[in-house]
C-alpha positions in Angstrom: 43.4 1.5 -116.7 42.8 -1.7 -118.6 45.0 -0.6 -121.4 47.8 0.2 -119.0 47.5 -3.1 -117.2 47.9 -4.9 -120.6 51.2 -3.1 -121.0 52.8 -4.3 -117.7 55.9 -6.5 -117.7 53.8 -9.4 -116.5 51.2 -9.2 -119.3 53.9 -8.4 -122.0 56.0 -11.3 -120.9 53.1 -13.7 -121.1 52.0 -12.4 -124.5 55.5 -12.5 -125.9 56.0 -16.1 -124.7 52.8 -17.2 -126.3 53.7 -15.4 -129.6 57.1 -17.0 -129.8 55.8 -20.4 -128.9 53.2 -20.2 -131.7 56.0 -19.3 -134.1 58.0 -22.5 -133.2 60.7 -20.9 -131.1 62.3 -23.5 -128.9 62.8 -21.4 -125.8 60.0 -18.8 -125.9 59.9 -17.8 -122.2 63.7 -17.4 -121.9 63.9 -15.5 -125.1 61.1 -13.2 -124.1 62.7 -12.5 -120.8 66.1 -11.8 -122.3 64.7 -9.5 -125.0 62.6 -7.5 -122.5 65.4 -7.3 -119.9 67.8 -6.0 -122.5 65.2 -3.5 -123.7 64.7 -2.2 -120.2 68.4 -2.4 -119.3 67.8 -4.5 -116.3 68.4 -8.1 -115.1 66.0 -10.9 -115.9 65.3 -11.5 -112.2 64.2 -7.9 -111.8 61.5 -8.3 -114.3 59.6 -10.4 -111.7 60.3 -7.8 -109.0 58.7 -5.1 -111.2 55.8 -7.1 -112.7 53.5 -4.1 -112.6 55.9 -1.7 -114.4 54.1 -0.4 -117.5 55.9 -0.2 -120.9 55.6 3.0 -122.9 54.8 3.1 -126.6 58.4 3.4 -127.7 59.4 0.3 -125.7 56.5 -1.7 -127.0 57.3 -0.8 -130.6 61.0 -1.9 -130.2 60.0 -5.1 -128.4 57.4 -6.1 -131.1 60.1 -5.6 -133.8 62.6 -7.8 -131.9 59.9 -10.5 -131.4 59.1 -10.6 -135.1 62.8 -10.8 -135.9 63.3 -13.6 -133.3 60.3 -15.5 -134.8 62.0 -15.4 -138.2 65.1 -17.0 -136.8 67.4 -14.2 -135.8 69.4 -15.3 -132.7 68.7 -13.4 -129.5 72.4 -12.5 -129.2 72.3 -10.6 -132.5 69.2 -8.8 -131.3 70.7 -7.7 -128.0 74.3 -7.4 -129.4 75.8 -9.3 -126.5 76.5 -12.8 -125.2 77.9 -14.1 -121.9 80.9 -16.4 -122.2 83.0 -17.8 -119.4 81.1 -15.3 -117.1 82.3 -12.4 -119.2 80.0 -10.1 -121.2 81.0 -10.0 -124.8 79.8 -7.9 -127.7 78.5 -9.9 -130.7 77.4 -8.8 -134.1 76.2 -10.6 -137.2 79.7 -10.7 -138.5 80.8 -13.3 -135.9 79.8 -16.7 -134.6 77.9 -16.6 -131.4 80.0 -18.1 -128.6 78.6 -21.3 -127.3 78.7 -23.2 -124.0 80.5 -26.1 -125.7 83.4 -23.8 -126.5 83.7 -22.9 -122.8 84.7 -26.5 -122.2 87.6 -26.1 -124.5 88.7 -22.9 -122.7 88.3 -24.5 -119.3 90.5 -27.4 -120.4 93.3 -25.1 -121.5 93.1 -23.1 -118.3 93.4 -26.4 -116.4 96.4 -27.5 -118.4 98.1 -24.0 -118.0 97.8 -24.4 -114.2 99.1 -27.9 -114.3 102.1 -27.0 -116.4 102.7 -23.8 -114.3 102.6 -21.5 -117.3 102.7 -18.1 -115.7 102.9 -16.1 -118.9 102.2 -18.3 -121.9 102.1 -17.0 -125.4 98.7 -17.9 -126.9 97.4 -17.8 -130.5 93.6 -18.0 -131.1 93.0 -19.0 -134.7 89.7 -17.9 -136.2 89.2 -15.6 -133.2 85.8 -14.2 -134.3 84.4 -12.2 -131.4 87.6 -12.9 -129.5 85.7 -15.0 -126.9 88.4 -17.6 -126.5 91.3 -15.1 -126.5 89.6 -12.7 -124.1 88.8 -15.5 -121.7 92.3 -17.0 -121.6 93.9 -13.6 -121.2 91.4 -12.6 -118.5 91.9 -15.7 -116.4 95.7 -16.0 -117.0 96.8 -12.4 -115.9 100.3 -12.6 -117.3 99.5 -14.3 -120.6 100.1 -12.6 -124.0 97.9 -13.4 -127.0 97.2 -13.0 -130.7 93.9 -13.4 -132.4 93.8 -14.2 -136.1 90.8 -14.1 -138.4 90.3 -13.8 -142.1 87.4 -11.5 -141.6 88.2 -7.8 -141.0 84.7 -7.3 -139.7 85.2 -10.0 -137.1 88.4 -8.5 -136.0 86.7 -5.2 -135.3 84.4 -7.0 -132.8 87.4 -8.8 -131.2 89.2 -5.5 -130.7 86.1 -4.1 -129.0 85.9 -7.1 -126.6 89.6 -6.9 -125.8 89.2 -3.2 -125.0 86.1 -3.8 -123.0 87.9 -6.1 -120.6 91.1 -4.1 -120.5 93.3 -6.5 -122.4 94.6 -4.5 -125.3 98.1 -4.1 -123.8 98.5 -7.9 -123.8 96.9 -8.8 -127.1 97.0 -8.1 -130.8 94.7 -9.1 -133.7 95.9 -10.0 -137.2 94.0 -10.5 -140.4 94.9 -13.6 -142.3 94.4 -17.3 -143.1 94.9 -19.6 -140.1 98.6 -19.2 -138.8 100.0 -17.7 -142.0 100.4 -14.2 -140.5 102.8 -15.6 -137.9 104.9 -17.9 -140.1 107.8 -18.1 -140.4 108.7 -15.2 -138.0 107.2 -16.8 -134.8 108.3 -20.4 -135.6 108.9 -22.3 -132.3 107.8 -19.3 -130.1 104.2 -20.1 -129.1 103.1 -22.0 -126.0 99.4 -22.6 -126.9 97.5 -22.6 -130.2 93.8 -22.8 -129.7 91.0 -22.8 -132.3 87.3 -23.5 -132.9 87.5 -23.7 -136.7 84.6 -24.1 -139.1 83.8 -27.8 -139.1 80.4 -28.3 -140.7 80.5 -30.5 -143.9 79.2 -28.8 -147.0 76.3 -31.3 -147.3 75.0 -30.4 -143.8 75.0 -26.7 -144.2 71.5 -26.7 -145.7 70.2 -28.8 -142.9 71.1 -26.3 -140.2 68.3 -24.5 -138.3 67.1 -21.2 -139.5 68.7 -19.6 -136.4 72.2 -21.1 -137.2 71.9 -20.0 -140.8 71.8 -16.4 -139.6 75.4 -16.8 -138.5 78.3 -16.1 -140.9 78.8 -19.1 -143.2 82.6 -18.3 -143.2 82.6 -19.4 -139.5 80.6 -22.6 -140.1 81.6 -24.2 -143.4 84.4 -26.7 -143.1 84.6 -27.8 -146.7 83.3 -31.0 -148.3 84.0 -33.2 -145.2 84.3 -30.5 -142.6 88.0 -31.0 -142.1 89.7 -28.7 -144.5 90.9 -26.3 -141.8 92.2 -29.1 -139.6 94.4 -30.4 -142.5 96.0 -27.0 -142.8 96.1 -25.9 -139.2 97.6 -29.0 -137.6 100.8 -29.0 -139.6 101.1 -25.2 -139.2 100.8 -25.5 -135.4 103.6 -28.1 -135.3 105.8 -25.4 -136.9 104.9 -22.5 -134.6 104.7 -24.2 -131.2 107.6 -24.6 -128.8 108.7 -28.1 -127.8 106.0 -29.3 -125.4 103.6 -26.6 -126.7 99.8 -27.3 -126.8 97.4 -27.4 -129.7 93.8 -27.4 -128.5 90.9 -27.8 -131.0 87.2 -27.9 -130.9 85.8 -30.5 -133.3 82.5 -31.8 -134.5 80.7 -35.0 -133.6 82.2 -38.1 -135.2 85.3 -36.3 -136.5 87.6 -37.6 -133.8 89.0 -40.6 -135.6 89.8 -38.8 -138.8 91.3 -35.9 -137.0 93.4 -38.3 -135.0 94.8 -39.7 -138.3 95.6 -36.1 -139.5 97.7 -35.7 -136.3 99.6 -38.9 -137.0 100.1 -38.1 -140.6 101.5 -34.6 -139.6 104.0 -36.1 -137.2 102.3 -35.6 -133.9 102.8 -38.4 -131.4 101.0 -37.2 -128.2 97.3 -36.4 -128.8 94.1 -37.0 -126.9 90.4 -36.9 -127.8 88.1 -35.6 -125.1 84.3 -35.8 -124.9 82.1 -33.0 -123.7 79.7 -33.0 -120.8 77.0 -34.6 -123.1 79.4 -37.4 -124.1 80.0 -36.1 -127.6 83.4 -35.7 -129.3 84.3 -32.1 -128.7 88.0 -31.4 -128.0 91.3 -32.7 -129.4 94.5 -31.9 -127.6 98.0 -32.5 -128.9 101.5 -31.7 -127.6 104.5 -30.9 -129.7 106.9 -33.6 -128.8 105.6 -34.9 -125.5 103.7 -33.2 -122.7 106.1 -31.6 -120.4 108.9 -31.2 -122.9 110.6 -27.8 -123.2 110.6 -24.8 -120.9 107.3 -24.8 -118.9 108.0 -21.6 -117.1 107.5 -19.3 -120.1 
């Protein structure tokens, strides 16, 4: 009986939390709950309703393996294969960046602007789509929108396709392999309402300073060149070509990059741009309009 008691959800959670804490994991209780709930295919809250449920040997073996991997720095989302973003469940794999809450603020801002501008069926391009988190969210919450996700990684595009299919969006979306907006130029010049991107923006010198957990993510989705801005210098002029008059370019940026990115916009002929801070007061979003906000046909 004692052995069975030691295998209950209550005792396993406690032991898992203590183990992860000793290994230096920042959120040991949360991670233990998420890993165990995923293993048992239940919700976290139900772990506490079923405190006395005993785990079998197979479940214990799998959990111990996941805990060791977590202790070595593997992100929880890679261990479970999923991540919630904008209240949508997304599949994630090691080939894609894990969607982050900060990026939700970018999506929320674009949804807000789409409503303000009365875009009923905007054409959207998500550059560096990765898991498709941004594209899936915008298409899900703008029911008549059409979208394209572009990524240079064929492995990432496989994940994006799965997420589009999961949420029933394949009839309104396409994914293309390529570098930034090049797959759409020059054919789609002046035909797009929204270009949105969370490009790699970590400077080369800072890559080695990243946590062990972040280093588990694909470097292709993190490295932004020597100063972190190589993709902005290419993407901002491209977007000016592909957007309609009055079209929106929405970018996630890194801390302290706002001033330089603002200059890139000016040098590229943009006259209406705006830096926005995130909920923590950090530079996070840059918006820019082709021409001026409100130009062009807003009923597309």
